[in-house]
N, C-alpha and C positions, 0 to 999 in steps of 0.2 A: 612775685616771679615776673621779670621782666619781660618785655615782647621778643627779645632774641633768645631767652633761655626758653619761651614757650615753643618757638619754632624749632629749635634744636631737640626737645623733646618729642614733638611731631614726628619729625625725621626719623628719630631712633625708633619709635614706635612703629612707623611705616616702613621701615627696613625689616625690623624683627617679624611684621606680620606678611611680608614679601618672602623672606627665609622660610615662614612657616609654611606658606601656601607650596612653595617649590619643594619642601620636603616631603608633603602629601601627594605621592603620587598614584594615579588611577591603576587599576589592575590591568595587568596585560591581556588583550585579546589572544586568542588562540591563532596560531599560525595556521593551522588546519582544522576543520570542523568535518568528521567524518560520521556521515547520516547514513546507517545501516538499517533497512527495513529487510525482516527475515518473512519470506512467504509462509504465512502459514504456522509460525512459531507457536508452540502451546506451551502454559506454564507446566501443565501436569506433564508432558511428556519431558520437558526440560528437566523437572527435577526427579522425574522417574527414572531416568538413565544416570544420573549423577554419579552412581557409582563405577561409571564405565569413563568418565570423563579423566583428561588431564587436570593439571591444576592451573591451567593458563588461559583456559577459555571461558565456559560459563561459571565454572567455580571462582575464578579469579573475579569475574564481575559481579558475582554475588558478594563475596566477600570485602572487596575493595571499591565496588561502585556505588552511587547513589541510585537506588533502585525504587521504583515506584511498583509495587509488586500487583496491582490490581489497576491496569490499564483497559481503556477501551474506546472504541471509536462512537463519535456524538449522533450517528446515524445507523440505521437499520440495513441489516444485509450488504456488508462493505465487501468487495472483493478485491485483487490485486491492482486494479486501475484505480478504482475510487479510492483506495487506502493510500496509494501514492501520492494522489492529487492532495488528499487532505493533510499530508504529513507535509508537503510541501508548500502548499499554501495557507495553512492554518485556519481552514474554512471546510464546511460540509457541501454535498453535491447540490444541494439547494441554491448554494451561491458560486461555488466555482464550476458548476456546469458538468462535471462529469460522473454521471449516475453510476457506470460500470464499464467493464471492457466493452460491451456492445449494446445498442439501444436502436431504437426504429426511427429513422427519418420520417417527420410529419407530415410531409409532402407527397414523398415517392412510396412511403411504408416499407422501405427496403432498410436493411440492419446497416448500421454504420459502426464503425470499429473507431474507439476513442481517440486514436492518433492518425487515422487516415487523413491524407491533405494531397489531392492529385497535382498540386502548384509545386511541389518539392518531392523532387525525385530521389531515391536511394542511394547510397552509398555501398558498394559492395552488396545490394541486395534489390529485389524489384518491388519492393514494397515503398510508396511514396506517403511521406510521413511529416508531421510536424505537431505542436502542441497547440492547433488551431482552436480547438473545443473548450481548451483550459481558459475560462473567462476571466481570471484574476491573475495577478503576481504571485510569485513564490518567493521563497527565501534567497535563492540564487539570482534572482532577477534583482532582489533589493540589494543584494551585495554588490551586484553589477553598478546599481545606479549610486549606491553609497560611493563606491571605491573609484567612480567614474572608469569603470572598466578594468581596474587593475585586479580586482579580486578574480581568481579562476575559479570556474566552476565546470565539474566532469560529473558525468552519472553513467555508470555501467552497472548492466542489469541483463540476466538471461533471455528477457522477453522486452519487447520495443514498448509497450505501454508503461511499464516500470522504468524504463530507461527516459523515455522523453518527457512523461509526467513529473518525474523526479528533478529532472533537469531544468523544467520551465521555457521561457520564451528567450533569456538571453545567455543561456549557458555556451561555453567554449566547445562542449562536445557531448553527446550522448552515444552510446554504444550497444549494442546486443547482438546475440547470437541467431543468425537468420535460420528459420525453419528448415529452408530447403539446402542450402549448402552448408551449412555449420560454420561460415566465416563470421568473424565479427564484422557488424555491419552499423551503418549510420545513416543519415539525410543530410541533402545538402542545405535543408534549413539553417543548419549549424557551421556550413563553411566547409571547406577541402576536407577530406578525410585525413586523419591525423599521420603524420609520419612514423610516429612511435608504433600505431596499431599495424602500418604497413610491414613495419619491420617484425612485428611479432606473427602475422601471418606468414611472411616469408620463412621465418624459423623454426616455428611451431605450430601452425595452423590445425586446429579442430579437425577440419574436414580432411586431412591426409591422415590423423592419427585414429580417428573414430574406430576402425575396423580391427585395432589391436587393444583397445579398451575394454576390460572386463570388470564389472561390478561384483566384487565378493566380500563377504564378512571382513572388515580391516583388521580382526583379530579373533581370537577363539573366544574371550570373554563375550563379545556380542552374540555369538551364536548360542552360548550355554545360558544367557541372561533372559529370563521370562517373565516380563511385565504383565501381559495380557493374560486375564484368568479364563480366555476362551479354550485354551490348550492349544492353539493352533500352531503355536510357535515350536520351533525345535529343529525345523529342516534349514540345511544349509541352502543358500541360494548362489547363483552364477548366472548373470545377466550379460550379454553382449547387445550390442547397438548395431542392428542392420537392417537392410530394407528402407521402404520409400520413408517409413516414419523414426527413422534411427535419431535423427536431430531432436525431432519432438520429445522423444522416450528421454534421451539423453538429459534434455533440459528438465526434465520431471523425474530425475535421479539425484543421489547423494553426489554424483561424480561431477556436477555442474559446478559446484561449490567452488571446488580446487579450482577448475578452470577459469572461473571467477576471480579468485584470488592471484591467480599467476597472472591475468590480463590487467588487473589493479597494479600489481607489483611494475609491469613493464609501463602503465601509466606514470607511476611516481617515478619510475627511473627515466622515462623519455621526455618529461616536463619538468617545468620549476615550481610545482604546486609544492606549497608549503615551505617554500625557501626565502621568502622576504618577511617585512614586517606587517604585509596586509594580508588578512586572514582570506583563507580560501575554502571551498567548500568541496568535498568528495561524497558523491552520492553511490551507496553500492546496495544492491540486492542479493540475498540468497535464497535459498530453496529448502523448505523444512515439510513439504507436503509429502502425500503418499507418491510411491513409484508409480508412474504413467496415469495419475490421477486416478489411482483405483482405491479401492475401499483399505482400511489398515487390516480388517480379516484377511484379506487375500495376501497381503504381504507383511506381516507383523515383524518380523526381523528387520527386514528393510527399513521400517521407519526407526528402528532403534539404532541401525548403522548409520542413517542418515544424521542423527543427533550427534553420535558419537565422531563422525566425519567432521560435522558443522563445528562442533566444539575444536578440533583442531585448525580449521580455518579461520576463526575467529582470533584465536591465538597467532596464528601466522599474520593476518593483516595487521594486528595490534603491533607485533613485533615490526614491521615492517615499514610501518608509518613512523614509529618512533625512533626506529634507526635512522629515518631519512630527515624527520623535523627535530627530533630530540625529545627526550622523556620530559614529561609535563608539558608540553608545547601543543598537543593534539587533545581535541576533545571529541570524543566517541559518543555517539548515540544509537542503541540499539533496541529496536522493538519489533512487533508483529504486525503483518497485514491483517489479523484480527478475523480470521474465520478457517472454517475447516472444509476441505475440497469437497469428499465424498463421504457420505455415510453408508453404513452397511446395510444391504437391502434385506432385512430379516422380515419374515413374514410373522407379522404381531397377531394375526387372527389365531393363531392355534394356541397362544397363550392368553386369547381372551382380552387383549388389550384392542381398545377402539381405533381402529385404522381403515382404510379404505384407500381408492384410488380417486382424484378430482381431475376431470379432463376439461382444460382451460378451452380448448377447442370446442368441445361439447356445449360449455357455457357461453362460449360467443355465439353459437348459433342458436341455441335457446334464446338467449336475451334479444338477438336479432329478431326472432320470431315474435317474443312478445311486444316490441317495440312496434314491430309491422300492426298487430293488433290493436295498439293504442293509438298509432299515429298514421297508417296507413303505409302501404308499399313503398320500399326504400332499404338500402343498405345502410343501416345507422350504425353497426360494430364494423369498423374495417379491418383491424386486425389485432392479434393478442400476440404477447410475448411474457414467458415466465408466467407472473400473475399479474400481468396488467390487460387492461381491454382498452383500444383506441376507438373512440367514437369518431363519427362523419361528422365533424364541427360544420362543414361547409353546408352540408345538407340541413342540419339542424337550424343554421343560420337563414338558409335559403326559404324555409318553412315558417319561419317566424315562430319557432318553437322558444319555449322559456329554458334555458340550459339548465339552470338550477333545478326545475322540475324533472327534467329528462335525468339529469343525475340522481335525483332523489328516486324516482320510478326503478331506475336500474339497480338501486342500491336494494330497495326494498324487494325486488325480485328475486336479485344474487343470494342474498342472506338466507333464503329460503333453501337454498340448494344443500344437498347433502355433503359434509365436508367442508364447509365454508365456515369459519369461525366469526369473521367479519368483513366487511366492505367498506373500503375508504374512497370517496369522490375526490377530485381535484378540488373542490370548493369546500369539502370538509377538511382536508389537511391544510389549506391555505389558512381557512377561518379559526381552526382548532390549534392553533401552534403550540398554545402552552397547556393544553389538555393533559393533564399527567397521562403518560403511555404513548401519546400522539405525537411526541417532539422528534423522536427518532425516525418515523415513518415521514414526518414531513422534512427532514434534514436531508434524507435519501433521496426525496424527491425534487424535480426539476420543471417549471412548467413547459420547456421548450422542448424537451424529448422526452418525458415520462407520459405514462399513459393516461386516459382521463380516470379510470376506476381501477383501484389496487384491491385484490381479493387476497386477505389473509385466511392462508388453509389452515385447516386444524391439525396442532402436532400428532404425529403417526402417520398422517395421511401422505400419500405419494401423488404430487401435481406432475400432469402429463400433458404435452402438447403434440398431437398426433402430426400437425403440420411441419413442426421444425424438429421433433424426435427429442425433445426436451424432457427429462424426467428429475423431479427435484424432491427428496425426501425432506418433509417438513420437521423439524427439530428446532426446539427454542431453549435447548440447556445452555447453562452459562459454559463460555469457553474462555477462562482468564489467560493473560499472557503480560508478560513484564515490560517494564519500559526501563532502561539503564542510562545513566549519565556516566561517563568513566573518563580519566584522565585532567588534566590542568590542576592538579593538586586538590579536586574536589573531594570532601571527606566522604568515607563509608558511612551510607545510613540505607536503611530501610523503612519506607514509607507506606503504610498500608492504607491511606486514603485513596478511595477510587479517582482516578483523574482520566481525563480525555485526550485523546492524543493529538486534537488539534491545537493542544497548547504547548506544541514540541517548536514549532516556528515561532511563536512571539519568545519563547525561552531562549533560543539560539539567538535571534536577534538581538535581545538584551546583552548577553554574551559577546556578541560580537560587534556590539555598539553600533548598529544600523536599525533602520526602520523595519517594523513587521511589515510582512505582505499585506496590499492595500486592502484586503477584503476581511483581514483577521482582527478582530475586535477583542480577544481574551486576551487575560493578564498571564504574564509569565508563570510557571511554576515556582512553587516557594522552594527557597534552599539551593537553587541551582545557580550557583555565580562565582566567578574566578575570585582565586584568593591572591592577596598581594604578595 
């Protein structure tokens, strides 16, 4: 074959290769990712109340969604704030810095709220707020970086911790309901108060409607359905929201979810979110906890009605988004904050079940007396909060004491107290990160704001703090919750393999074709990918 023929053949092969490459288009990215965290959603309740649901909410997710049935958080004792931070950043509190809704400042020993920041005044609220304490980037932040600011990020929640921590550092807006006024509010950190929110407040402000809102069972079926074996269900309820706590009570009721959905609809209508070829992110938080943070035993029908109403709001939100961006163009992620708010305060002693009361305040006093006996006069234990003790590290340093020895002595002393199951010092948590059973405790700890000693109270015992009036019933029962991916032509599937929620962020980053958050080192979840 001559040279001219060789060149002609090479050209033909090159053209065929180019045409082949052009024909292989990459899967589309979703126009809109809707990341929904349902505060205190439980699998057992979700499944138990299924006879009361419509077919477009939970049942649709279970039948048509990509469901991981056994999701969990990678750290111990999550709450709403730490859960939101984990979902957004793909990391645990040890890395992202948010150990909970409140912690103690090591310098002042005063409580610190996780999104307080005096440098940024509130919009329509007196609360000064920013994501100051969130030490890493979030999925929304990486979307902004990857799209050079074109990707829109909006976060809407009943409470400001969930709204701000879900939004991250670079969001367009984060909005929540103010506890005092009932207005949808924000922070100057994210810029001007949105015009669409102003329009919503002008025409349908919750602060003007709260007096006319009454929460009753959504239908007769809810009142006649009895899931709980205690026999306390059966009485209908009628709740109005009045007095100084009316907005707090409203935010801890099923009624808040309809308010959230209506406000999200206003955001969709008033912005261009999901309307171009660049992926946008909408973070939404719903509530599935007990009424006014009381026990289920006190309000059993209310929790049933909460799930039925939540089922309807999920269907409403999915329909509103799909009507806006087109069916198959949005990806929905639905999961839980992974904790139960309040346990029933049952006297276990009458059933001869081991129980008792452990006072962290008394433990603090006794430990300080013991350290005085060993090391001489001084205030060695400065403060306590929940199950943590804060040592006076400055005093220990001034007296040239060996911190490791002091911590070991503290642990040896505290383990002898009644009701103590185990004691973990800061050094034990740091050095024993990969010891079975300790990794979740370590992931929940952060050296900058956690205590120096963590006391594990025995199951069945009640932890009390006479100073702060905290009262926590210790229970280590497994509480399962689901993780759903729905939309964008994802195949229906049920995966029963346990997975951790910090893998949501890298999974969504892969789907959106952006970088994962900067402290997230985990692999995406298997099987969640866009179809061509």
